[in-house]
Legacy VTK file of the C-alpha trace (Angstrom):
# vtk DataFile Version 3.0
C-alpha trace
ASCII
DATASET POLYDATA
POINTS 351 float
61.082 18.695 162.499
57.585 17.961 163.804
55.039 16.092 161.698
52.390 18.741 162.120
54.846 21.451 161.101
54.640 20.359 157.488
51.160 18.898 157.557
52.281 15.280 157.450
49.959 12.740 159.038
51.935 9.513 159.040
51.360 6.896 161.718
53.490 4.237 163.317
57.143 3.592 163.951
58.128 3.004 160.334
56.549 6.267 159.239
58.254 8.121 162.076
61.624 6.713 161.026
60.936 7.740 157.453
60.078 11.259 158.566
63.306 11.470 160.556
65.249 10.395 157.494
63.615 13.038 155.342
64.361 15.691 157.942
67.998 14.692 158.313
68.653 14.586 154.567
66.717 17.721 153.679
64.501 15.709 151.306
61.123 16.813 152.589
58.566 16.250 149.843
55.603 18.361 148.869
53.338 18.841 145.895
50.623 21.135 144.676
50.560 24.911 144.467
51.739 28.067 146.178
50.273 31.511 145.474
52.513 34.432 146.367
51.153 38.004 146.530
54.233 40.155 146.127
55.669 43.549 145.236
56.244 43.766 141.492
59.624 42.838 140.027
60.866 41.645 143.404
61.358 37.862 143.118
64.208 36.094 141.350
62.672 33.682 138.775
65.590 31.313 139.351
64.630 30.947 143.033
61.075 30.084 142.042
62.194 27.520 139.455
64.550 25.876 141.942
61.826 25.683 144.589
59.312 24.254 142.116
61.768 21.588 141.024
62.851 20.635 144.541
59.353 20.346 146.028
57.154 19.679 142.991
55.142 22.813 143.769
53.807 25.205 141.137
54.328 28.799 142.277
52.121 31.619 140.985
53.091 35.228 141.679
50.651 38.136 141.610
52.089 41.651 141.883
50.969 44.624 143.946
52.373 48.144 144.025
51.981 49.214 147.650
51.408 48.011 151.205
47.947 49.557 151.163
46.988 47.736 147.968
48.035 44.389 149.419
46.254 44.979 152.721
43.018 46.104 151.077
42.944 43.087 148.758
43.482 40.553 151.541
40.951 42.245 153.815
38.294 41.657 151.148
38.769 37.897 151.343
38.318 35.418 148.523
41.732 36.315 147.110
43.280 32.853 146.841
46.737 33.939 147.999
48.899 31.988 150.437
51.697 34.440 151.203
52.346 38.171 151.195
55.352 40.409 151.929
54.422 43.361 154.189
56.823 46.076 155.268
57.680 46.205 158.952
55.487 49.237 159.673
52.479 47.290 158.380
53.237 44.041 160.182
51.423 45.095 163.408
48.300 45.815 161.345
48.316 42.398 159.693
48.876 40.704 163.045
46.314 42.705 165.039
43.610 42.130 162.415
44.161 38.373 162.518
45.149 38.143 158.870
48.280 36.035 159.403
48.916 32.436 160.343
51.327 31.830 163.223
53.839 29.539 161.507
56.672 29.851 164.078
59.561 30.442 161.654
61.793 30.780 164.716
61.500 26.993 165.104
62.256 26.166 161.465
65.481 24.433 160.455
67.003 27.368 158.567
66.170 29.997 161.171
69.646 29.443 162.599
70.913 31.460 159.635
69.045 34.655 160.535
71.306 37.447 161.755
70.885 38.191 165.447
69.700 41.744 164.718
66.717 40.340 162.806
65.870 37.291 164.917
63.585 39.055 167.393
62.227 42.271 165.853
59.772 44.487 167.709
57.204 44.172 164.910
57.167 40.351 165.239
58.643 39.284 168.595
60.211 35.844 168.396
59.470 35.663 164.673
56.116 33.952 165.180
54.828 34.974 161.753
57.556 36.239 159.445
60.979 35.756 157.930
63.100 38.561 156.424
62.801 39.065 152.683
64.705 42.303 152.106
66.261 45.168 154.080
66.771 48.668 152.754
66.594 52.421 153.056
64.574 55.316 151.655
66.594 58.015 149.914
66.972 59.815 146.600
68.238 58.696 143.192
69.634 61.460 141.001
70.949 61.619 137.439
74.270 63.384 137.954
74.553 64.265 134.271
71.627 66.619 134.869
72.392 67.747 138.427
75.924 68.282 139.748
75.034 69.440 143.277
74.644 67.730 146.630
72.480 64.603 146.406
72.443 63.822 150.144
69.555 66.141 150.917
65.761 66.200 150.682
66.165 69.628 149.029
65.971 67.782 145.726
62.340 66.895 146.466
61.137 69.739 148.682
63.182 72.713 147.415
63.917 71.393 143.953
66.943 72.933 142.179
66.209 74.628 138.873
67.980 71.904 136.879
65.556 69.313 138.230
62.255 71.182 138.229
59.635 69.261 136.303
61.906 66.192 136.289
61.428 64.777 139.801
59.248 61.787 140.670
57.814 60.979 144.091
57.063 57.353 144.959
53.532 57.570 146.416
54.182 55.750 149.711
52.465 58.006 152.262
54.540 57.074 155.307
57.838 57.421 153.425
56.939 60.814 151.998
55.531 62.390 155.144
58.360 61.044 157.292
60.873 62.537 154.862
59.107 65.904 155.075
58.980 65.755 158.887
62.693 64.954 159.113
63.484 67.691 156.610
61.729 70.187 158.875
63.528 68.935 161.977
60.703 66.843 163.451
60.508 63.292 164.754
59.078 60.240 163.028
55.350 59.760 163.744
54.954 63.238 165.194
51.418 64.393 165.947
52.413 67.988 166.600
49.822 69.997 164.697
52.110 72.956 164.073
54.704 70.644 162.549
52.121 68.823 160.444
50.808 72.109 159.077
54.358 72.921 157.979
54.592 69.470 156.394
51.352 70.013 154.532
52.468 73.409 153.250
55.887 72.083 152.239
54.407 69.245 150.197
51.750 71.342 148.490
54.307 73.996 147.542
56.782 71.398 146.278
54.349 69.411 144.139
54.391 71.731 141.075
58.109 70.924 140.695
57.440 67.188 140.322
56.721 65.451 137.055
54.940 62.462 138.562
53.976 60.442 141.632
54.420 56.816 140.600
56.192 53.559 141.361
57.795 52.743 137.993
61.111 54.360 138.838
63.742 51.878 137.647
62.685 51.935 134.012
61.976 55.665 133.825
65.107 56.779 135.667
67.238 54.449 133.543
65.664 55.788 130.351
66.017 59.413 131.430
62.289 60.135 131.692
62.892 61.112 135.325
66.057 62.877 136.430
65.499 62.345 140.151
63.160 60.343 142.344
62.627 59.279 145.898
63.919 55.737 145.894
64.563 52.526 147.745
68.245 51.714 147.673
68.017 48.373 145.847
65.971 49.976 143.081
68.546 52.774 142.914
71.293 50.204 142.391
69.368 48.701 139.503
69.051 52.183 138.035
72.800 52.753 138.278
73.608 49.427 136.649
71.449 50.507 133.711
72.695 54.117 133.715
76.051 54.842 135.441
75.191 58.540 135.832
72.595 57.719 138.503
73.670 58.045 142.133
71.862 57.296 145.390
71.728 59.919 148.138
71.199 59.448 151.896
69.559 62.699 153.064
71.484 64.158 155.983
68.247 65.627 157.373
67.249 62.042 158.167
66.176 58.906 156.311
64.440 55.668 157.253
65.540 52.056 157.169
63.009 49.300 156.551
62.439 45.585 156.079
59.957 43.535 154.066
58.918 40.200 155.533
57.450 36.992 154.124
54.317 35.796 155.945
51.572 33.193 155.512
47.954 34.304 155.357
45.434 32.971 157.863
43.169 31.745 155.060
45.977 30.243 152.960
45.003 27.100 151.064
48.544 25.744 150.747
49.887 26.139 154.252
52.473 23.337 154.178
54.003 24.652 150.954
54.044 28.182 152.347
55.962 27.005 155.414
58.424 25.222 153.171
58.973 28.433 151.238
59.559 30.432 154.427
62.216 27.943 155.472
63.651 27.815 151.946
64.467 31.519 151.669
66.392 31.447 154.957
69.049 29.311 153.261
72.098 31.562 152.629
72.463 30.597 148.967
68.772 31.158 148.279
68.785 34.491 150.125
71.776 35.566 148.045
69.937 34.676 144.831
67.004 36.816 145.926
69.324 39.714 146.758
71.146 39.382 143.442
67.809 40.093 141.756
66.138 42.742 143.924
69.493 44.230 145.029
68.687 44.621 148.727
70.317 43.101 151.790
68.477 40.121 153.289
69.266 39.519 156.980
70.570 35.979 156.383
74.052 35.331 157.769
76.420 33.660 155.338
74.593 34.908 152.256
77.201 37.600 151.598
79.712 35.049 150.275
77.273 34.129 147.499
76.401 37.664 146.416
77.535 38.918 143.002
80.690 41.022 143.025
78.841 44.191 142.006
76.907 44.137 145.291
79.975 43.926 147.506
80.715 47.442 148.734
78.038 48.977 146.504
77.296 52.592 147.579
73.572 51.853 147.676
74.191 49.173 150.302
77.038 50.686 152.322
76.186 53.953 154.055
79.092 56.381 154.397
80.287 56.882 157.973
79.331 60.565 158.028
75.722 59.730 157.056
75.064 56.554 159.065
73.842 58.427 162.116
71.046 60.041 160.117
69.224 56.775 159.499
66.572 55.261 161.760
64.264 52.282 161.440
60.720 53.005 160.360
58.108 52.585 163.089
54.343 52.232 163.035
52.490 55.431 163.907
49.513 55.511 166.246
46.109 55.309 164.492
45.354 58.926 165.436
48.613 60.083 163.860
48.010 57.921 160.807
44.644 59.630 160.360
46.330 63.039 160.383
48.827 61.859 157.787
46.009 60.539 155.619
44.363 63.965 155.592
47.599 65.565 154.398
48.073 62.826 151.812
44.552 63.171 150.471
45.032 66.883 149.983
48.381 66.347 148.263
46.831 63.992 145.728
44.084 66.393 144.645
LINES 1 352
351 0 1 2 3 4 5 6 7 8 9 10 11 12 13 14 15 16 17 18 19 20 21 22 23 24 25 26 27 28 29 30 31 32 33 34 35 36 37 38 39 40 41 42 43 44 45 46 47 48 49 50 51 52 53 54 55 56 57 58 59 60 61 62 63 64 65 66 67 68 69 70 71 72 73 74 75 76 77 78 79 80 81 82 83 84 85 86 87 88 89 90 91 92 93 94 95 96 97 98 99 100 101 102 103 104 105 106 107 108 109 110 111 112 113 114 115 116 117 118 119 120 121 122 123 124 125 126 127 128 129 130 131 132 133 134 135 136 137 138 139 140 141 142 143 144 145 146 147 148 149 150 151 152 153 154 155 156 157 158 159 160 161 162 163 164 165 166 167 168 169 170 171 172 173 174 175 176 177 178 179 180 181 182 183 184 185 186 187 188 189 190 191 192 193 194 195 196 197 198 199 200 201 202 203 204 205 206 207 208 209 210 211 212 213 214 215 216 217 218 219 220 221 222 223 224 225 226 227 228 229 230 231 232 233 234 235 236 237 238 239 240 241 242 243 244 245 246 247 248 249 250 251 252 253 254 255 256 257 258 259 260 261 262 263 264 265 266 267 268 269 270 271 272 273 274 275 276 277 278 279 280 281 282 283 284 285 286 287 288 289 290 291 292 293 294 295 296 297 298 299 300 301 302 303 304 305 306 307 308 309 310 311 312 313 314 315 316 317 318 319 320 321 322 323 324 325 326 327 328 329 330 331 332 333 334 335 336 337 338 339 340 341 342 343 344 345 346 347 348 349 350
């Protein structure tokens, strides 16, 4: 551990020996505050309490409901946040705009626990900025008491069966929705083919009257029966099923995306040393497992699986059936020109 890595400024041989002792025993000390800007209902309170107790740091969490909301808020400045959790398709935006601090998580003590597949991702080569928070997929959650048909298809959203008309919710994440529509129509992720995008626009506009809502509050409303189907992230779908056993998660055979959310430190963070400590902290297998036990997603930390609750082991929301695995692909960032085309479609859909 380097002194500057945690903001320590001790001098002399005795101080250096003391620092080495702290590093070897895992007793690094900190104090003060840490302000986390995070997706709502996404952080295990037990993890926060343990971190606060271990490092004498008061953690404050402020929720946001979308990648766009988080990005817009931080761009404005004067926010007071230290850390944020962008999805992988947004990571290049945060990096290119100079909004993140290069903390070099790849050099942190607990980075050795990161699974090889997540150690050097294309959206953050060498993990200069981020550590994995959660890994998941985009699919469909369906109440099987209401609908007995095939749930592994985007038909439920785009050609809604009669039993589900007026009972379907769409999570308003533009990239997720348009990518699902493109895959449903046989296209490729981030396509800029105008003929295909016209079909996407028509499909969405025609499907919208069959939806009851476009909102994020899916776990509560699916569990209560207010929605009978919704586009969903798999961890949220698991939480729905645990509250209502009739709910099942579908992996659309037309194609679905896989994603990751990643913990980063903001360039204008006020509590940099504490933020670095927190990045290192969540790469501990037991801590990562506690996070997963709350948000119900995988985490990318090797060794964490042994600490997961039994109901997550082999859960259908986390284990993709062999005949559907080949239909998943990792979400990628679209070119700005393509993103602009998607925004036009999205704006029209929301009218």
